[in-house]
N, C-alpha and C positions, 0 to 999 in steps of 0.2 A: 449432285449434278442440276444443273438448270432445265426449267421448263420450257417449251416453247407449246406455242399454237398451227396448228394445222389447216390447213385448208384440205380435206379428203374429196379429188376429185376423181378418182380410180377406188371406188371403195370396192370390200370386199364381195367376192362373185361378178363382180364385172369383167368386162374382157377389153381387151386393149386396142384403144381405136384406130389403130392401123395394124393390128397382130391380131385380129379374132381370135387363132387358134389360142393366145395369152390369158391365160385365166387367171385374173388377182386372187391369190388366196389369200393374201392379209392386207388392210387397208391401207392403201399410198395416194402420198398427196404431194404437198409441197408446204412451207413456212411464209407467207406472204415477207418481203422486206427484208430477206436473208439473201442476196447475192452466192449463186452457186457460179462453178467457172465454167459452166456454158452461158452464161451471162442472163440465164432463169433465176428464179426460186428455187434456193433448196430444197429436193427432194426429199421425203421421208416415209419407212416402213413405217406401219404402227401395229405394234405386236399386242397380245393381252388382250383383246377383243375380240370378243365373237358373232360379229353383228357388224350389217353395212353402217357407217356414219356420213355424217357430212363437213364435221369439224372435230380437234379432238386439239386435245391439253395435256401434256403430259412431259414425264423427264426424258430428257436424252442417255440412252443407256450404250449406245455404240454406234462408229462407224463403221462402212461398209467404205473399204477401198481398191479402186477399182484397176489394176496395172494399165489396161489399155483404152482407157477413157478418160476424160479430164473433172470428170464429175463423181465425188464419193456421194453415198446417201448416208444420211442419218435412219438411227432406230430409235422412234419413240416408244413408252409405255407406259401405262398407270403408273402411280406414285408409288416406289415402295417397291415395282414386282422386277424381277432380274432373269435373263437367262447368259448361259455360258456363250459363249462363242459359235459353239457345234450344233448349239438349239438355233441361234439365228440363223447361221447359216441353212439350216435346215428347210427353215420356214418361210424362208427370202428363195430358196431353189429355185422355185417355179421361174423369175427370171434371173438371179444374177448366176443362173448356168450358162447363161451365153457370154459371158464374162469371165475376165481373171481378178476374181474379187476376192477378197478375206476379212475376217471382221474384226474387230479390235474394241472391244469390250471398256466400256468407262475411258473413253480414248477423249481428251479434248477437243472439241471443234477449232479447223482452222478457217475463221474467218476472212473474208476479205474486204477490206477496209479501204477508201480511199484517203488520200493523203491529204489532211485540210487541219485548218488554224485549232483544230480541239483534240487532235492529234501530232503534233510538229514537231514534239521532243520525240517521239516514236519514230517518224519518218528522219530525222535528223541522226539519231543514231542505227541507224540501219542503213542509212546512206554512208555513216564514218566507215561502219563495219566492212562494209562492201569496198572500199574506199583501199582500207588495211591490205585486205587481201589482194584486190589486182596491183597495186602498188608497192606489197612486200614493204610493211609500216610493220614493226612491228606491234600484237594486239593493244600495249597499254599507249600508243603512237595516242597524242591529243593532237589535232588539226588546230588552224590558229583563229582565234573567235572570228576575227575578221571574214574567213572565209567560211566558218560555220554561219556566220550572221549573215550572210551574200547567196549562200544556200537556202536558206530559211526562209529567206527576200524571194527569193526565185519561186520555192517548193507554193509561197502563198500570191505571187503577184503572177508568174508567167502563165502564157497556155501552152498548158502541159500537161498528163493527169500522170500521179503516182498510185499506183496501186501498190496496198502490202497484204502479207498473209500476216492473221495476229493469233497467236498462241495467248488467247488472254489480254494482257496487255503488250507483251513481249511482239517487237515485231521478229519474223521468220523468213520472211523475204520479202520480194519487193522488186517494179520494175516501171519506169520511166519513158512516156512517150513525148516529146517534144511537137509540136505543130509549128510549122513553118509554112511559110507565103513564098514563095517562085513566080515569075515572071512565065505565062505559060506555054507552054509546051507542043505540037501536037499531040506527043504519046503522055502527056497531062496536063490538059485544056484548062483546068482548075489550077491552078498551079500549088493546088494543098498538098503539101509533102511532109511528113513526121521523120523525125528520127527517134530511135530505141534506142536508151543508156540505162542502167543501174537493174541490169535483170544480174538478182542474185541471192542464193539462196543460203541459210544458215549451217553451219554442218551441223547431223544428226536431223537435218530436218530435210534433205535431198533425195536424190530416186523415189520422191513420191508424188513429182508431174507439178508440182507449185509451180515452179515460173513459166510450165506450160497453161496452166491457168490462168496466170494472169498475162501472158500473149494472148491468147485466145481473147478474152473481155477488152484489152488494150487494141485487138484489130478491129474488132466487133465495134469499137467506138469508132476509130476512125474510119472503117467503112462507111457508120453514118455519117459523119461530119464529109464527106466527101474527099476524101484524102486518097489517091490516086498511087503512092506507091513510098513505103518506109524503108530509111534505111538504117542499117547499124554498124557498131564495130564488132565483129565478133573475134573474143578468143577461142586457143584452142579447144578449151573445154566444153565450150557454149556452140560451136558448130553441129553438132550433128545437130542438138534439140534445134534448131535452128534452120536447117535443110529438110529436115525434115518437117517442116512449118511452111515448107514453100519459097521459101528464101535463099537466093541464086548468088553465089561467087562473081565480084566485078574488077576488072582488070583498070577501066574508068576512073575511080576518085586520084587525084592528086591535094594538097595539102601545101599551105602558106602561114607561117609561125607568126606573127605580127606583132613590132613592137619589140621583140625581143633581140 
């Protein structure tokens, strides 16, 4: 399993800064530079160390998934030390009792990565997978090279952000937010708007909150950039997720296919 170095900001024996009744019975911190679904660094529990720490380097031995939260929690331990799922959940019960969570030992971490030139093949692969499902193409369908090259150019040059969830080198979920500048209106005085596209999760990774994590990060980025409206074209399968995140249906949109 990979090694990670964590900063321990809530050491063993300390209390939660907002909830003083919550006593930390293990060391708890974060891995700098590894983004979590809530936009902050990835939170971790450290097991197998019985003294307060300030930093810790150890193996990732398990992932705690929360059904009612956007963020997973990682579990680190000294190299070679292992615990069962039951043992892990017993040690972190002091905090996880407030969530609908479960433990997956030896699970590969699903990391969120921004699509850039260094991972463009992965970005194109998950985009093509998304299009095959949405367009009901067969799994072996290959899109025209010109189309894929134009997609590559867009992902590198356009004013957009594409995030992917990666299982190792394999993309398993994605979402794209395309930024646009419209003439300002009284309701949207900055004129900064965005359109959400390419929201997709591969079979086998669904019902794990991955799309919600990506949308949460994209919405936070949009807010930081002064965007006042995000639009999208919802499928029936995705509508419940979007509504749960505050998106509302509209009867106002019309369109014209130009040049056909």
